[in-house]
N, C-alpha and C positions, 0 to 999 in steps of 0.2 A: 321685655320693653312691655309697656302696656300704652296701646294707642285708643285714643278716644276721639271721635269728631261727630257734632251734631252739624246739620246741613238745615235745619228749619227748627223751630221753637218744639216741635214733636218728634221730629226723625233723627234718629241718631245710630251711631254704629261703634262698637268696641270690638278689637282683637287682643284676646289674651289666651296663652298657652297655646291650646290646639283649635281654637274656636274663634270664629267671626260672629258676632251677634248683632241683630238689628233690634231697634224699637222706634214703634210708630206711635208712642203716648207719653213723649216726654220723658222716656227712662223709667218708667213705673214697669213696663214689663218689656222683656227679651226673648226673642227669637234666634236659634241658631240658623244662620245661612250657609256656614262652610265650617267644615272640621276636619280634622288631619286623622286619617284613618291608621297610620304606622305609628301612632303615641307618639313616645320618645324619640323616634328617628326626626320628626320635623315639629317644630314649632311655628307659631306666626311670630315673628319679631318687627314686623312693619306694617303699615296699613295706609292706603289714601282712597279717599272718598271723590271723587270727581262730581258725580251728582249720583242720585239713588240707582241709575243703572249702571255706572262705571266705578266698580271697586277693586282695589289692587291690594292683594297681600303677599308679603314678601316672606320667605322662610328661613331658618336659622342656618342652614346649612346647603350647599350645591348650589347656590343662586339660583334657586327656583322660585318663580315667580307665578302665583295663581290670580286668575282675574277673571271679570265678568264684564259683559257690555250690554247685558240687558236684565242685569239684577239678579239672575238665577242660574243660567247656565254658565258652567266656568271652565277656562282654559288654562293652560299650563306649560310654562316652556322655561327654559334655562338661559339665563343671561349672563352667567358667569362658570368659574371653576367651583371650587369647594368652599368658597367664602359664604357666610350669611348675607341676605338682603337685610340691611339694618336703619335704612330710612328710604321712604318714596315721597315724592311730593308732585302732584297733579297741578296746573295752572287751570286747565280746562279739559275736556274730554278726550284732547290729541295729545298734547303736548306735557311730557312727565319727565322725573328726573329720580334716580336713585343712586345709591350708595351700598357698594359691598365692602365689609371689613370683618374684623375679628371680633370677638366678645371680651368680656373683662377676663377670662381666662386663657384668652388667646389672641395677643396683641398682634397686629397683621396690617399689610397694605391695606390703604383706603384709596377705594376704586369709585369712580364717578361715570356715568352712562346716562343718555337721556333717548326718548323717543318722541316722536312725531306723529305717529300713526295710533295713538292709544293704546300702547304697550305690545304690539305685534312684533315688531322689531326694535332691537336696541343697539345705538353706536355711540360715537364721540368718547370713547374710552379715555380717561384722563387717570392716572396715578398721582395722588397726592404725594409732595415731598416728604411726608413724615408718617410715620405708622402709627396705628391707635386702635382704638375700639369701641363699638357703638354710635359710630358717627351719623350727624343728621345732616339734613339739605333741607333748604328753604329758597323759594325764589319769589321776588318781588315784582317781576316783569320778565319779558322775555330774553332780556340781556342781564339783569342783575340777580344775583343768588348768592348765597352764604353757605359754608360748608362748617361743623365746628365738633370737637371732640377733645375730652380733656381740658387742656388749657391751651388749646390750638384752634383758631378762626382763619380761614379763608374766603374773601370775595371774588367775586368774577364779575365784569364789565360787560362781557363778549359771548355772553349764553352760555358758559362754561368750556370755552375753548382754551381758556389759560386762569389759575387761580394765583392770586397773590395773599402772603401773609397779612393779618392784620396788625395794627399797631396798638400798643397798650393794652394786652391782655396780660393779667398778673395773676391768675388763679384759675384753678378749675371751672368748667362752665357745664351748668346740667341744662338751660333752656335758654333761647334767643328769641324774642318777639320783636318783628319789624313791624313798622304801621306802615310804611311806605318805601319807596327806594331809597331814603335819607335817613328817615328817624327809625332807631331801633334802643332797645334794652336788653339785658342779658343779668340772669340769676344764677350764682353757683356755690362754689364750697366756702362754709364758714362765714356768711354775710355777705360774699360778693357781689355787688351790682354796680354795672357800668352802664353807659349811655352813648351813643353814637347818632351824629346829626351829618355823617357825611357818607351815608351807605355803608357802612360797616369797615369803612377802611382805616378810621383809628377811634379807639373806646377811652372813655375817661371815667375811671373808678370813681364812685357815689360813696363816701362814708355812711356806713348803715350803723354801725355801733352795736353790733351783734355778732354772735359767733354762731346763730342757727343755720344751716344749710337752706338755700333759696333753690326748692326742686322747681319750681315752674313760675313764669310770670307772663304776664299779659299787657301790652301797650296798647290802649283803647283809645288816647288821643296825644297830642304832644306833650300835654301835663299829666295825665292819668293813667295809673300803674296798678295794676292787681298783682300780689304774690302769693304762693305758697310756701310758707317756712317751716322747718322743723327743729325741735329741740327737746330732745329726751325723746320720750314716747308721745308728743303732743304736736299736731299740726295745727297752724295758725293761717289764716286768712287776712290779709293785709291789704290795706290802699293807701295809695299815694295820689293826691293832687298837684304835687309839685316836681312831675318828672323824677320821683325815688328819693328825693332830700329827706323827706319825713313820711313817717307812717303812721297809720290809726288801725288796730286791732280789731276787726269785724266780727270773728268768730273763732272759737277753736275746739278742738276735740281729741281724744285720744286716739283717733284712728290714723295711722299712717297713711296721707294723701300725697301722691305724686303727680297726679295730672289734674288740671282745670281745664274746661272748654266753656266759650262763650258763643253764643247766638246773638249778633248784635249787642246792646245793651239791655235786653229784656231777661234773658235766664243763664244761669252759670250752672254746670254738672263739674264733679269732683269724684274721681277714682280712687278708692282707698285699697287699705289692707282687706285681703280675703275676699278680693274681687268685688268689694261695696262699691256701689254708687251714689251720689250724694246730690241734691239739687238745692240751689239758692235761688228765690226770684228777686232779680234787680230791676225789674219795670216798675214805672212811677217813682220812680226816686229810692225805693227801697233797696237797702244793701243786704240785709239779712233779717227775717222775722221768724218767729215760733210760735204760732197761733197767737199773736197778740191781737185782742179785741178791742181797738181804738182806732184812730187816726188824726194825724197832724197837718193844719192848713195853715193859710196859704202856702203855696210853695212854686215859685220864690216867695219870701216875705220882705216887709220894710221894716216897721218899727215895734213888731211883736208877731208872734204866731200862736195858734190855739192848739190843745189837746183836749181830746174828746174820748173818754173811754169809758166802757161798761162795767169795769171793775178798778178796784183800788189800785195805784200805782206805789209801789215801795219806792223807789227813786227814779228820777230822771237827771240824766248827766248830758248837757250842750257841749261838746267838743269842738275845737278849732281845727283847721288843715293841718297842725301839727300835732293833735291829738290832746292838746291841753284843755283842762276842763274851764270853762268861762261861766257856766251857770249851773245851778244845782238846786233840785228841789225833792224833797223827801214826804211821804204818807199823803199823799194828793187823793183824797177822796173819789168815787166813780163821778163822772160828770163831765163839765166843760170847764178847762181853766186857760187864761192869757198869759201868755210869758213874754215880759218886755225884753227888748234887745235894743233899746236905744242905744246903749253903752259900748254897742260891738260895732266892729268895722265891717264893710262890705265881703262877702268871700263866701267860701263853701264850710259848712258845718254838719256836725253829727250829732244826732239825738238818740240816746240810748236808755232805752226805756226797759224797768224790770218790773213786773208784777209778780203774785205768788205763785202762777203757774205758766209766765212765758216772760221772754225777753225779744226785744227787735232793736236793730241799729237802722236809722234812716238818714238819709243824704238831704240836707237843705241847702238852700240857697239864699242869702241877704242881698238885696240889691240898693 
């Protein structure tokens, strides 16, 4: 597994293979803060960052947990037998949860443990009723949490003392994103997307009309969702403004992307093949941009908006929330252009602009 976590727009952490690394400049440079000296004997398979001082790393076997409470001095304890720690989640610097399980080559019991002293001691051992591998745990409050692996999802309402199987899971799960105690979305195998409104107890499948695997999802609001999908050797960043019912493609590339991480709504980072990290700015309504030298305003707009550009625009497309083209212009000279939108209803739109040297996709709102 690869773990990626940014705790501010500039400070982030990644755990991959034998290393945990830290960035303090938005992901552009990375410094190793922990490494495994025994090579293939241990690798990092889980990470949790409660804050810049409290960092937790789970290893692939022996129930070994490595952690620091001051950001530099590391402690190590054994919390289980020969299983690996596959997932760690901390709500704050004291209260945390972890899962012990097998990997894809070794299906094993999935076991849950928790701590209330910052990781020095672990208890509350629960063995889930079905075996699996690479299990993951997330808590939304002190009492409510979920565990998921393969096509299984369990939820708790008593702090992990008991776990109940969710209703409505129909395919393999790759990622679950909970917005709060009630609302969540999941992505999975062959275009599997589902939504919950009752704290993960019941899930409703959302038709996606695609066979692309949904490797990662992020629920930003009750209606706004980002997703990473994979088709062939191409990864796609997609956005939905209606809780996953319809999607707009924001960007794509030939790199295999498995993880994305957001800090608020300002920035997004993506972890790809060969340990490459990519960043996309989402601030000021910009969803994706590649060196576009121009601006769109006002935002929100009423009956029209303006494009100002220092270079000629080959084509401009205005897409509605379902990705349908509702306005098109091409061969626009450098300068200022007004685009009339009197005929369009209120709502969220995306403006895709392509020039000879760049392209951008920006979110705009008509009120």
